[in-house]
DRENGUGU-497075 format. One record per residue (C-alpha): residue number from 1; x, y, z; residue in three letters. Coordinates in pm, 1 decimal, always signed. Example, Ala and Ser with C-alpha at 12.3 -4.5 7.8 and 13.67 -1.06 7.14 Angstrom:
BEGIN
+-----+----------+----------+----------+-----+
!   i !       xx !       yy !       zz !  aa !
+-----+----------+----------+----------+-----+
!   1 !  +1230.0 !   -450.0 !   +780.0 ! ala !
!   2 !  +1367.0 !   -106.0 !   +714.0 ! ser !
+-----+----------+----------+----------+-----+
***
This chain:
BEGIN
+-----+----------+----------+----------+-----+
!   i !       xx !       yy !       zz !  aa !
+-----+----------+----------+----------+-----+
!   1 ! +10229.3 ! +12955.3 !  +8179.8 ! met !
!   2 !  +9967.5 ! +12965.1 !  +7907.2 ! ser !
!   3 !  +9693.9 ! +13225.9 !  +7892.3 ! val !
!   4 !  +9348.1 ! +13116.7 !  +7779.9 ! ala !
!   5 !  +9233.4 ! +13324.6 !  +7486.5 ! thr !
!   6 !  +8876.6 ! +13354.8 !  +7360.7 ! pro !
!   7 !  +8969.9 ! +13144.7 !  +7059.0 ! ser !
!   8 !  +9085.3 ! +12861.2 !  +7286.0 ! asp !
!   9 !  +8809.6 ! +12591.7 !  +7296.9 ! pro !
!  10 !  +8874.5 ! +12522.3 !  +7665.8 ! arg !
!  11 !  +8823.7 ! +12887.8 !  +7747.9 ! ser !
!  12 !  +8494.2 ! +12902.2 !  +7556.9 ! arg !
!  13 !  +8373.3 ! +12588.7 !  +7731.5 ! thr !
!  14 !  +8464.7 ! +12731.4 !  +8070.5 ! ala !
!  15 !  +8280.9 ! +13056.9 !  +7994.3 ! trp !
!  16 !  +7974.3 ! +12870.0 !  +7874.3 ! arg !
!  17 !  +7974.3 ! +12655.3 !  +8186.4 ! leu !
!  18 !  +8011.1 ! +12962.1 !  +8409.3 ! ala !
!  19 !  +7726.3 ! +13142.2 !  +8231.7 ! leu !
!  20 !  +7506.8 ! +12832.9 !  +8256.2 ! leu !
!  21 !  +7569.5 ! +12806.2 !  +8630.8 ! cys !
!  22 !  +7495.8 ! +13175.5 !  +8684.8 ! ile !
!  23 !  +7176.2 ! +13162.9 !  +8480.8 ! ser !
!  24 !  +7054.3 ! +12854.6 !  +8668.3 ! leu !
!  25 !  +7127.1 ! +13022.3 !  +9001.1 ! ala !
!  26 !  +6931.8 ! +13332.5 !  +8900.5 ! cys !
!  27 !  +6642.5 ! +13122.2 !  +8774.4 ! thr !
!  28 !  +6630.8 ! +12937.7 !  +9104.3 ! gly !
!  29 !  +6609.6 ! +13266.0 !  +9295.2 ! cys !
!  30 !  +6326.3 ! +13383.7 !  +9072.6 ! ala !
!  31 !  +6132.5 ! +13061.8 !  +9127.9 ! val !
!  32 !  +6170.2 ! +13094.7 !  +9504.4 ! val !
!  33 !  +6061.0 ! +13459.2 !  +9492.9 ! ala !
!  34 !  +5751.6 ! +13379.5 !  +9286.4 ! val !
!  35 !  +5660.7 ! +13087.6 !  +9512.4 ! ala !
!  36 !  +5702.6 ! +13308.6 !  +9818.9 ! asp !
!  37 !  +5476.7 ! +13573.9 !  +9667.0 ! ala !
!  38 !  +5212.3 ! +13313.9 !  +9580.7 ! ala !
!  39 !  +5216.4 ! +13173.6 !  +9934.2 ! ile !
!  40 !  +5187.2 ! +13524.3 ! +10078.6 ! thr !
!  41 !  +4886.5 ! +13601.3 !  +9858.2 ! val !
!  42 !  +4720.9 ! +13271.8 !  +9951.8 ! ala !
!  43 !  +4780.4 ! +13329.1 ! +10323.2 ! ala !
!  44 !  +4639.5 ! +13680.8 ! +10301.5 ! thr !
!  45 !  +4333.0 ! +13551.8 ! +10115.5 ! thr !
!  46 !  +4271.0 ! +13289.1 ! +10382.9 ! val !
!  47 !  +4313.5 ! +13546.8 ! +10658.7 ! lys !
!  48 !  +4068.1 ! +13789.0 ! +10495.8 ! val !
!  49 !  +3823.1 ! +13504.9 ! +10435.2 ! gly !
!  50 !  +3842.6 ! +13399.1 ! +10798.2 ! ala !
!  51 !  +3782.6 ! +13757.1 ! +10910.1 ! thr !
!  52 !  +3475.2 ! +13785.9 ! +10685.6 ! val !
!  53 !  +3336.7 ! +13454.0 ! +10810.8 ! val !
!  54 !  +3403.4 ! +13557.2 ! +11170.1 ! gly !
!  55 !  +3221.2 ! +13886.3 ! +11117.2 ! ala !
!  56 !  +2927.4 ! +13705.8 ! +10955.5 ! ala !
!  57 !  +2906.4 ! +13466.3 ! +11250.0 ! val !
!  58 !  +2911.5 ! +13758.5 ! +11496.0 ! asp !
!  59 !  +2634.8 ! +13935.7 ! +11304.6 ! val !
!  60 !  +2432.6 ! +13614.9 ! +11285.6 ! gly !
!  61 !  +2476.7 ! +13549.4 ! +11656.9 ! ala !
!  62 !  +2369.3 ! +13905.6 ! +11736.8 ! ala !
!  63 !  +2059.5 ! +13858.5 ! +11520.6 ! gly !
!  64 !  +1973.0 ! +13533.5 ! +11695.7 ! val !
!  65 !  +2017.5 ! +13697.1 ! +12035.0 ! arg !
!  66 !  +1795.9 ! +13988.2 ! +11927.8 ! ala !
!  67 !  +1519.7 ! +13759.3 ! +11799.1 ! val !
!  68 !  +1541.6 ! +13518.8 ! +12092.2 ! ala !
!  69 !  +1540.5 ! +13805.7 ! +12340.1 ! gly !
!  70 !  +1848.4 ! +13691.5 ! +12525.9 ! ser !
!  71 !  +1950.2 ! +13927.0 ! +12806.9 ! asp !
!  72 !  +2304.2 ! +13789.3 ! +12841.6 ! asp !
!  73 !  +2564.6 ! +14066.5 ! +12846.5 ! asp !
!  74 !  +2919.8 ! +14005.3 ! +12743.1 ! lys !
+-----+----------+----------+----------+-----+
***
């Protein structure tokens, strides 16, 4: 049985391959995490925007009802 030593070229190649695989796996996780954060920020922005537009429409509708003198109660 032979033991791979650091000076053995096969051992160095195996270590380099292992480190490459690990670094690619970590990079992939980071990309997914950043993409997830970006999607969360975009979704929150859309939600806040929709809330602001909805509030503006409610205020506008209340103004129209006040000017038109509508007596409709909700």
